[in-house]
C-alpha positions as a LaTeX table, in Angstrom:
\begin{tabular}{lrrr}
\hline
Residue & $x$ (\AA) & $y$ (\AA) & $z$ (\AA) \\
\hline
Met1 & $-18.49$ & $-14.80$ & $-32.71$ \\
Ser2 & $-16.42$ & $-16.16$ & $-29.85$ \\
Val3 & $-15.75$ & $-14.10$ & $-26.77$ \\
Ile4 & $-12.20$ & $-13.90$ & $-25.47$ \\
Lys5 & $-12.01$ & $-14.36$ & $-21.72$ \\
Pro6 & $-10.02$ & $-11.57$ & $-20.06$ \\
Thr7 & $-6.73$ & $-12.57$ & $-18.47$ \\
His8 & $-6.76$ & $-12.45$ & $-14.68$ \\
Pro9 & $-4.07$ & $-10.23$ & $-13.09$ \\
Gly10 & $-2.82$ & $-13.28$ & $-11.17$ \\
Glu11 & $-1.84$ & $-15.03$ & $-14.38$ \\
Ile12 & $-0.04$ & $-11.93$ & $-15.60$ \\
Leu13 & 1.71 & $-11.54$ & $-12.24$ \\
Thr14 & 2.93 & $-15.13$ & $-12.41$ \\
Glu15 & 3.89 & $-15.37$ & $-16.07$ \\
Glu16 & 5.21 & $-11.86$ & $-16.72$ \\
Phe17 & 6.82 & $-11.01$ & $-13.38$ \\
Leu18 & 7.41 & $-13.82$ & $-10.88$ \\
Lys19 & 8.83 & $-16.36$ & $-13.32$ \\
Pro20 & 11.08 & $-13.93$ & $-15.25$ \\
Met21 & 12.28 & $-12.33$ & $-12.00$ \\
Gly22 & 13.00 & $-15.77$ & $-10.57$ \\
Thr23 & 11.20 & $-14.96$ & $-7.34$ \\
Thr24 & 8.53 & $-16.57$ & $-5.19$ \\
Pro25 & 5.20 & $-15.23$ & $-3.96$ \\
Tyr26 & 6.65 & $-15.26$ & $-0.44$ \\
Arg27 & 9.69 & $-13.17$ & $-1.42$ \\
Leu28 & 7.58 & $-10.73$ & $-3.43$ \\
Ala29 & 5.17 & $-10.25$ & $-0.53$ \\
Lys30 & 8.01 & $-9.61$ & 1.90 \\
Asp31 & 9.75 & $-7.23$ & $-0.51$ \\
Ile32 & 6.64 & $-5.07$ & $-0.98$ \\
Gly33 & 5.41 & $-5.37$ & 2.60 \\
Val34 & 2.09 & $-7.15$ & 2.12 \\
Pro35 & 0.75 & $-10.39$ & 3.61 \\
Val36 & 1.80 & $-13.50$ & 1.71 \\
Asn37 & $-1.81$ & $-14.64$ & 1.47 \\
Arg38 & $-2.62$ & $-11.50$ & $-0.54$ \\
Ile39 & $-0.12$ & $-12.44$ & $-3.25$ \\
Thr40 & $-1.12$ & $-16.11$ & $-3.25$ \\
Ala41 & $-4.82$ & $-15.18$ & $-3.51$ \\
Ile42 & $-4.05$ & $-12.99$ & $-6.53$ \\
Ile43 & $-2.02$ & $-15.78$ & $-8.15$ \\
Lys44 & $-4.81$ & $-18.31$ & $-7.49$ \\
Glu45 & $-7.23$ & $-15.84$ & $-9.10$ \\
Ala46 & $-9.23$ & $-15.64$ & $-5.87$ \\
Arg47 & $-8.94$ & $-11.85$ & $-5.68$ \\
Gly48 & $-8.05$ & $-8.94$ & $-7.85$ \\
Ile49 & $-5.31$ & $-6.39$ & $-7.37$ \\
Ser50 & $-6.26$ & $-3.30$ & $-5.39$ \\
Pro51 & $-4.90$ & 0.07 & $-6.49$ \\
Ser52 & $-2.56$ & 0.19 & $-3.47$ \\
Thr53 & $-1.18$ & $-3.29$ & $-4.19$ \\
Ala54 & $-0.83$ & $-2.41$ & $-7.88$ \\
Leu55 & 1.28 & 0.60 & $-6.93$ \\
Leu56 & 3.52 & $-1.51$ & $-4.69$ \\
Leu57 & 3.93 & $-4.11$ & $-7.45$ \\
Cys58 & 4.77 & $-1.40$ & $-9.96$ \\
Glu59 & 7.42 & 0.08 & $-7.69$ \\
Glu60 & 8.94 & $-3.36$ & $-7.07$ \\
Cys61 & 9.08 & $-4.15$ & $-10.78$ \\
Lys62 & 10.85 & $-0.85$ & $-11.43$ \\
Arg63 & 13.29 & $-1.61$ & $-8.61$ \\
Gln64 & 13.97 & $-5.09$ & $-9.98$ \\
Ser65 & 14.53 & $-3.78$ & $-13.51$ \\
Asn66 & 17.14 & $-1.35$ & $-12.18$ \\
Leu67 & 19.05 & $-4.23$ & $-10.58$ \\
Thr68 & 19.57 & $-6.09$ & $-13.86$ \\
\hline
\end{tabular}
């Protein structure tokens, strides 16, 4: 039986949010008020997403969806 490797949040952030929104890690970091290196570390799968960052990302995604 093969084991499926879990998807890192950084991959989901990139593929499901940044690319469809047409934004950059820099712009996302500035929009949610976190250091750019936090977003890039998540994207590079060097760190996970803390609950506080998850909340900020959720709020930004809701805001972006209301703009379209």
